[in-house]
C-alpha positions in Angstrom: 7.2 -26.8 14.0 10.5 -24.9 14.0 12.8 -23.7 11.2 16.4 -22.6 11.6 17.1 -19.2 10.0 20.3 -19.3 7.9 22.5 -16.2 7.8 25.6 -14.8 6.4 28.8 -16.9 6.7 30.6 -16.5 10.0 27.5 -15.0 11.6 25.4 -16.7 14.3 22.3 -18.7 13.3 19.2 -16.6 14.2 16.5 -17.6 16.6 14.3 -20.4 15.5 11.0 -19.2 14.0 8.1 -21.3 15.1 4.6 -21.4 13.8 2.8 -19.7 16.7 1.7 -16.2 17.8 4.7 -14.3 18.9 4.4 -11.5 21.4 5.4 -8.0 20.5 8.7 -8.3 22.3 9.4 -11.6 20.6 8.8 -10.0 17.2 11.1 -7.2 18.1 13.8 -9.6 19.1 13.4 -11.6 15.9 13.5 -8.5 13.7 16.6 -7.3 15.5 18.2 -10.7 15.0 17.5 -10.7 11.2 18.7 -7.2 10.9 22.0 -7.9 12.8 22.6 -11.1 10.9 22.0 -9.8 7.5 23.3 -6.2 7.3 23.7 -6.4 3.5 20.1 -7.0 2.7 18.1 -6.0 5.9 17.4 -2.6 7.5 15.2 -2.4 10.7 13.6 1.0 11.5 10.7 2.3 13.4 8.1 4.6 11.9 6.8 5.7 15.3 5.2 4.4 18.5 1.8 3.2 19.5 -0.3 5.0 22.1 1.4 2.9 24.8 4.8 3.6 23.4 5.5 0.4 21.6 7.6 0.7 18.5 6.1 0.3 15.1 8.9 -1.8 13.6 9.5 -2.1 9.9 12.0 -4.4 8.3 13.2 -3.4 4.8 14.7 -6.1 2.6 16.7 -5.5 -0.6 20.2 -5.2 -1.9 20.3 -1.5 -0.8 18.0 -1.8 2.2 19.0 1.5 4.0 17.8 3.9 1.4 15.9 4.4 -1.8 17.7 3.6 -5.1 16.5 5.4 -8.3 14.7 2.9 -10.5 14.0 0.4 -7.7 10.3 0.4 -6.6 9.3 0.5 -3.0 6.8 -2.1 -1.8 5.1 -2.7 1.6 3.0 -5.1 3.5 1.2 -4.0 6.7 -0.3 -6.4 9.2 -2.3 -6.4 12.4 -4.0 -3.0 11.8 -6.8 -4.5 13.8 -5.2 -5.9 16.9 -7.4 -9.0 17.0 -6.7 -10.0 13.4 -3.5 -11.8 13.9 -2.7 -14.1 11.0 -0.9 -11.3 9.1 1.8 -11.1 11.9 2.6 -14.7 11.4 2.6 -14.5 7.6 5.0 -11.5 7.5 7.5 -13.1 9.9 7.6 -16.3 7.8 7.8 -14.2 4.6 10.9 -12.5 6.0 12.3 -15.9 6.9 11.6 -17.3 3.4 13.0 -14.3 1.5 16.3 -14.3 3.5 16.6 -18.1 3.4 16.1 -18.0 -0.4 18.6 -15.2 -0.9 21.2 -17.0 1.2 20.6 -20.2 -0.7 21.0 -18.4 -4.1 17.5 -19.3 -5.1 16.5 -17.4 -8.2 13.1 -16.2 -7.0 14.4 -14.5 -3.9 17.5 -13.1 -5.7 15.3 -11.6 -8.4 12.9 -10.1 -5.9 15.5 -8.6 -3.6 17.7 -7.4 -6.5 14.8 -5.5 -8.1 12.6 -4.4 -5.2 12.9 -2.8 -1.8 10.4 -4.6 0.4 9.1 -3.1 3.6 7.2 -5.3 6.2 5.3 -3.9 9.2 4.2 -7.0 11.2 2.0 -5.0 13.6 0.5 -1.6 13.1 -1.6 -2.0 16.3 0.6 -3.8 19.0 -1.5 -2.3 21.8 -4.7 -3.9 20.4 -2.8 -7.2 20.1 -1.9 -7.2 23.7 -5.6 -7.3 24.8 -7.0 -9.4 21.9 -8.9 -12.6 22.7 -8.8 -15.8 20.6 -12.4 -15.8 19.4 -12.9 -16.1 15.6 -15.1 -13.1 15.3 -15.4 -11.0 18.5 -13.9 -7.6 18.3 -11.9 -7.4 21.6 -8.5 -6.0 20.7 -9.7 -4.6 17.4 -9.1 -1.0 18.3 -6.0 0.8 19.5 -5.4 1.8 23.1 -7.7 4.8 22.7 -10.6 2.7 21.5 -10.3 3.9 17.9 -10.6 1.7 14.7 -7.4 2.6 12.8 -9.0 1.7 9.5 -11.6 4.4 10.0 -9.2 7.1 11.0 -7.4 8.3 7.9 -8.3 11.5 5.9 -11.0 10.7 3.4 -11.5 12.6 0.1 -15.1 11.6 0.0 -16.0 12.8 3.5 -18.2 15.9 3.9 -16.8 19.4 4.4 -18.0 19.3 8.0 -16.0 16.2 8.7 -12.9 17.6 6.9 -12.8 20.4 9.6 -11.6 17.6 12.0 -14.1 16.5 14.6 -11.8 13.5 15.3 -8.0 13.5 15.6 -5.7 11.1 13.9 -4.3 8.5 16.2 -0.5 8.3 16.6 -0.4 5.0 14.7 -2.2 6.6 11.7 0.0 9.6 11.9 3.0 7.3 11.8 1.8 5.6 8.6 1.0 9.0 7.0 4.5 10.1 7.8 5.9 6.9 6.4 4.1 7.5 3.1 5.7 10.9 2.9 9.1 9.4 3.6 9.1 6.7 0.9 7.6 6.6 -2.6 5.6 3.4 -2.2 4.3 2.0 -5.5 2.3 -1.0 -4.4 1.0 -2.2 -1.0 -1.4 -4.5 0.8 -2.8 -4.5 4.3 -3.4 -7.9 5.8 -6.7 -8.6 7.7 -8.8 -11.5 8.9 -12.4 -12.5 9.3 -13.1 -13.3 5.6 -11.3 -14.7 2.6 -11.3 -12.1 -0.2 -9.0 -9.5 -1.9 -10.7 -6.1 -1.7 -9.7 -3.1 -3.8 -10.5 0.7 -3.8 -12.5 2.7 -3.5 -13.9 1.8 0.0 -16.0 5.0 0.1 -18.0 7.2 -2.2 -20.0 10.5 -2.2 -22.4 9.1 -4.8 -20.6 11.0 -7.6 -19.3 9.8 -10.9 -17.1 7.2 -9.2 -20.2 5.2 -8.3 -20.8 2.6 -11.1 -23.2 -0.3 -10.7 -22.9 -0.3 -6.9 -19.1 -0.2 -7.0 -17.0 2.9 -6.3 -14.6 2.8 -9.2 -11.1 4.3 -9.4 -9.5 5.5 -12.6 -7.2 2.5 -12.3 -9.9 0.0 -11.8 -8.5 -2.4 -14.4 -5.2 -2.5 -12.6 -6.9 -3.0 -9.2 -9.1 -5.9 -10.5 -6.0 -7.5 -12.0 -4.1 -7.2 -8.7 -6.9 -8.6 -6.7 -7.4 -11.5 -9.1 -3.7 -12.2 -9.1 -3.6 -12.6 -5.3 -6.8 -14.7 -5.3 -5.7 -17.0 -8.1 -2.4 -17.6 -6.5 -4.0 -18.4 -3.1 -5.0 -22.1 -2.8 -8.7 -21.5 -2.1 -9.6 -17.7 -2.1 -10.4 -17.8 -5.9 -13.3 -20.3 -5.1 -15.1 -17.4 -3.5 -17.3 -19.1 -0.9 -15.0 -20.6 1.7 -16.3 -18.8 4.8 -19.6 -20.1 6.1 -20.6 -16.8 7.8 -19.8 -14.4 4.8 -21.2 -13.8 1.4 -19.7 -15.5 -1.7 -17.2 -13.5 -3.7 -16.9 -14.1 -7.4 -13.3 -15.1 -8.1 -12.5 -14.3 -4.5 -12.4 -10.5 -5.1 -14.5 -7.5 -4.4 -14.7 -3.7 -4.8 -14.5 -2.4 -1.2 -17.5 -0.1 -1.4 -19.6 -2.7 -3.1 -19.0 -5.0 -0.1 -19.6 -2.3 2.5 -18.6 1.3 2.7 -15.6 2.5 4.8 -14.9 6.1 5.6 -11.3 6.9 6.6 -9.8 3.7 5.3 -6.1 3.2 4.8 -6.3 1.7 1.2 -8.1 4.7 -0.1 -5.7 7.1 1.6 -2.7 5.3 0.0 -4.2 5.6 -3.5 -5.6 9.1 -3.4 -2.9 10.9 -1.5 0.2 8.7 -1.7 -0.1 7.4 -5.3 0.4 3.9 -3.9 -2.0 1.2 -5.1 -3.1 -0.8 -2.1 -5.4 -3.8 -1.5 -7.0 -5.0 1.6 -6.4 -8.8 1.9 -8.8 -10.8 4.2 -6.8 -13.9 4.7 -8.7 -16.2 7.1 -12.3 -16.9 8.0 -11.3 -16.8 11.6 -9.6 -13.6 12.9 -7.5 -15.7 15.4 -7.0 -19.1 13.7 -5.9 -22.0 16.0 -2.1 -22.4 16.2 -2.2 -25.8 14.6 -3.7 -24.3 11.4 -0.8 -21.8 11.0 1.5 -24.0 8.8 -1.3 -24.7 6.4 -2.4 -21.0 6.3 1.2 -20.1 5.4 1.2 -22.6 2.6 -2.1 -21.3 1.3 -0.8 -17.7 1.2 3.0 -18.0 0.4 2.8 -18.0 -3.4 0.2 -15.3 -3.4 2.3 -13.0 -1.2 5.3 -13.4 -3.4 3.4 -13.1 -6.7 1.8 -9.9 -5.4 5.2 -8.3 -4.6 6.3 -9.0 -8.2 3.4 -6.9 -9.5 5.2 -3.8 -8.4 7.0 -4.1 -11.8 3.8 -3.5 -13.8 3.7 -0.6 -16.2 6.3 2.1 -16.6 8.8 4.0 -14.5 11.4 6.7 -15.2 12.3 10.3 -14.5 11.3 13.7 -15.7 14.1 16.1 -16.6 13.8 19.9 -17.1 15.2 22.0 -19.9 18.6 21.9 -18.2 18.7 18.1 -17.9 18.0 18.2 -14.1 15.5 15.7 -12.6 12.6 17.7 -11.2 10.2 17.1 -8.3 6.4 17.6 -8.5 6.2 17.3 -12.2 2.7 16.0 -13.0 2.6 12.7 -15.0 -0.9 12.0 -16.2 -2.3 9.1 -18.3 -5.1 9.9 -20.7 -8.4 8.5 -19.4 -7.2 8.2 -15.8 -8.0 11.5 -14.1 -6.8 10.8 -10.6 -8.3 12.9 -7.8 -4.7 13.7 -6.8 -2.5 13.7 -9.9 0.6 11.5 -9.9 3.7 13.5 -9.4 7.5 12.9 -9.5 9.3 12.4 -6.2 12.4 14.2 -4.9 14.5 12.2 -7.3 12.4 13.2 -10.3 11.0 9.7 -10.5 7.5 8.5 -11.4 6.1 5.0 -11.2 2.8 4.1 -13.0 1.3 0.7 -12.6 -0.5 -0.1 -15.9 -1.5 -3.3 -17.7 0.1 -3.9 -21.1 -1.1 -1.6 -23.8 -0.7 1.8 -25.5 -1.2 4.9 -23.4 -1.0 8.6 -23.9 1.1 10.4 -21.2 1.0 14.2 -20.5 3.8 15.7 -18.4 3.3 19.2 -16.9 5.9 21.3 -15.1 5.9 25.1 -14.6 8.1 27.1 -17.1 8.1 24.2 -19.6 6.0 23.1 -22.6 3.4 20.6 -21.9 4.8 17.3 -23.2 2.6 14.5 -24.6 3.9 11.1 -25.7 2.5 7.8 -26.6 4.0 4.7 -24.9 3.6 1.0 -25.7 3.9 -0.8 -22.4 4.8 -4.5 -22.1 4.2 -6.8 -19.1 7.1 -6.1 -16.7 6.7 -8.6 -13.8 8.0 -11.5 -15.7 11.4 -9.7 -16.1 11.2 -8.0 -12.7 11.2 -4.5 -14.2 8.6 -2.1 -15.5 9.4 -0.5 -18.8 11.8 2.5 -18.3 11.0 5.8 -20.0 12.3 9.2 -19.2 10.5 12.4 -20.2 12.7 15.3 -21.4 11.0 18.7 -21.0 11.7 21.9 -23.1 11.9 25.2 -21.4 9.9 28.2 -22.7 11.6 31.6 -22.8 9.7 34.8 -22.3 10.8 35.9 -25.8 8.9 33.1 -27.5 5.6 34.5 -26.4 4.2 31.1 -25.8 2.5 30.1 -22.5 4.3 27.8 -20.2 2.7 25.0 -18.2 0.8 26.3 -15.2 1.2 25.0 -11.7 -1.4 22.3 -10.9 -2.9 21.8 -7.5 -2.0 18.8 -5.4 -5.5 17.4 -5.8 -8.2 17.7 -8.4 -10.9 18.8 -6.0 -13.8 19.2 -8.3 -16.1 16.3 -7.3 -19.7 15.6 -8.2 -22.1 16.8 -5.5 -23.7 13.9 -3.6 -27.2 14.9 -4.9 -25.9 15.1 -8.4 -26.8 18.8 -8.6 -23.4 20.0 -10.0 -19.8 20.2 -9.0 -18.4 21.1 -5.6 -14.9 22.5 -5.6 -13.0 22.2 -2.4 -10.2 24.8 -1.8 -6.6 23.6 -2.0 -5.9 25.0 1.5 -8.5 22.6 3.0 -6.7 19.5 1.7 -3.3 21.0 2.9 -4.8 21.2 6.4 -6.3 17.7 6.1 -3.0 16.1 5.1 -0.4 18.4 6.6 -1.9 18.8 10.1 -3.4 15.4 10.2 -7.1 16.4 10.6 -9.3 13.4 10.5 -12.1 13.2 8.0 -13.2 9.6 8.5 -16.2 8.1 10.2 -16.0 5.4 12.9 -17.6 2.0 12.2 -17.7 -1.4 13.7 -17.8 -3.1 10.3 -14.7 -5.2 9.6 
């Protein structure tokens, strides 16, 4: 099956996009074609290279695709992290086609998404693994990168032991590229696309048997939001919500699972996104077979299309805005905390003074902290934003404290709240701030390697 790709008036029609497995060079050619044909809504860039020097191409789509726009949230999909799990590559190419076709056709759903969101799509995080992948449904040939490393066990992990945090394994170039990407953009919501099961999995993937462990699950402070996001994808998928579609895997109630409750993963990408990049990420297992037959691809696209689009729209949950200092200047690294949600790494404003907080509708108490200013606490009533393609907007205006007042100012806060419950439950272990700086800034690995998918 082929579809013609419509473009701007007076520009050439792009290469036909077939339902098949495109090579890495064919994907690059297609992305270049989309980028060239749609300069007003598309921006192609590379976040780095694989071990063998293949570019890790990302296509950004939106009405201002080349750069961040204040108030417009950043969203991403990542596919083919495991080189032999290949459906995600196909889905992201057809998602690109569908979004651009819809925008060119003035279809409301596409116009609303691209006018309100900057969408980044990485079709292959592991192009080297894809090159050597076989077509078996479950065998792992091609799973790892060129160095034989599972990229989804190679990220820094807040739950890893102190011994592991000293870096017995190095981060692979593909992982370092994603970490650098997360520092470059303020991603709000994300999903990584896998295969071999049919379920939406949410953080945490790991635990140190501390307070996060509840009833066999490793629960984040934003568990209600994660469960909502997983259910939303599953319910918009034609069969995932049934929960028992793969004969060789366990049944999943409503087609969702807490990652740790399914099986533990140390060094996983979704936990890293949430803990260190304030980006809520799911792991989406989208096919029972890791390498589905080509003749099944059109049906698999139909099964996932609505869920992929509905999930992007969830980037507009909650509240967004900016934090301004006593001079009316937006400030970076102001801490924006929600009562009852003590994140290991507090959510902070970006270089534009922006914060984004995905929250379900309700009333929340916010505390904003910035050195030299009074601690600000405000109550916010937050509606449901995705239906109108915009989270609630609320700015926080801080008040400076002069030395003459004799009142204490807000103290600097560490990048991460490192007081975690000791694995044996015998009290708290406080990890020094410099250790996390080393782990994140120098790319020291703290994850374990595992063959579990």
